[in-house]
N, C-alpha and C positions, 0 to 999 in steps of 0.2 A: 281898163285892162290891169293896172297895178292892183286894184282891189281883188280881182280874181286870183292873181298870183299870191297875194298875201293870204287869202283864204285857203289856197291850196297848201301853202307852207304851214299855216296853222293847223289844217286838217291832218297833214302828214305828221306833225309833231304830236298832236293829240292821239293819233293812232299808234305811234311808236310808244308813247307813255302807257297807253292802255295795254298794248301787247306785252311790254316789259312787266307790267303789273300782273297780268295773267300768268306769264311764265314763272314769276316769283311765287305766286300762289300755288301753282302746280308743284313746284319744287318743295315748298313748305309742306304741302299735303303729303308728299312722298316721305319727307324726313319725319314728320309726325307719325305717320302710319308705321314706318319702319321702327321707330323708337318704341311705340306701343307693342308691336309684335315682339321685339327683342325683350321687353320687360314683362311680357305675358299678361298685359292688361287689355281691356276692351277699348277700342277707338270709337268714340261716340260721334254721331251726326255726320260722319263720313266727309267732313270738310274742315277747313281752317277759315278764320275770320281775320281780315286785315284790321289792325287796331292802331297802327302808327306808321308814319312816313316822315323821314328826316332827310334833310340835305346834308351830305357829308363830303369830305375831301378824301378821295381815294389815295392809295399809296403812290400812284403815278402823278398826283397833283391835280388831276381833273376832278370836277364835281360829279357826284353820283348820289344814289338814293340808298338809304337803309330802311328796310321794310320790316315791321314787327307784325307777327301773326299770333293768334291764340287758337287753341284747340281744346277739346274736352275729352277726358278719358275716365274709365271706371275700373276700379280694382276688383270689386266683387259683383258688379252688375246692379248694385243698389245705391252706390254713392256716385258722386260726380266731382272730378278734380279738373283744374284748369292748367294746361301747359302753355308755354310761351316759347317762341323761337324768333330769332332775329337773323335776317339775311342781308348781306351786302354783296351786290353783283352775283347773286345766286349761290354764294358761299355762306354756310352756317357760321355765325360768329358768336351766338349766345343761345343757350337752350336751358329751359327749366321744365321739368315734367318727369315722366316715368323713367326709371333707370333699370338696366338689366339686373335681374336678381342674381346674387351670388349663391352658389350651391352651399348648403349648410355643411359646416365642417363636422367631422366625426371625432369625438373624443373618447 
C-alpha cells in the first residue's frame, strides 16, 4: 500500500512538472511570435525549443525554475537568425532577438 501512495505522489509531481513546462513553452511561443510581428520579421518553424532549465530562488524565497527557449526568425526570408528568451514563473526576464524597427527620421 505505501508503494502505491508513493507512486501516486511521484506521478502527480511528474505531471505538474510537465504541465508547467508546457505552459511555459506556450507563453514563450506567444512572446517570440509577438516580437517577430512587432519587428516585421518572419517567425520560422512556428515553435520554440527549450534549451535550458535552472533551479532559482524566487523573490518570495521559494525555489522555482528558470526556463530558456530559443526560436528562429528571418529578416528577408533567405537568412536565419536565432532568438532567445528566458522565463521565470511565466514572466519574461531576458530576451534577445528581433526588435521593433524605428521609423526613419526625415532630415
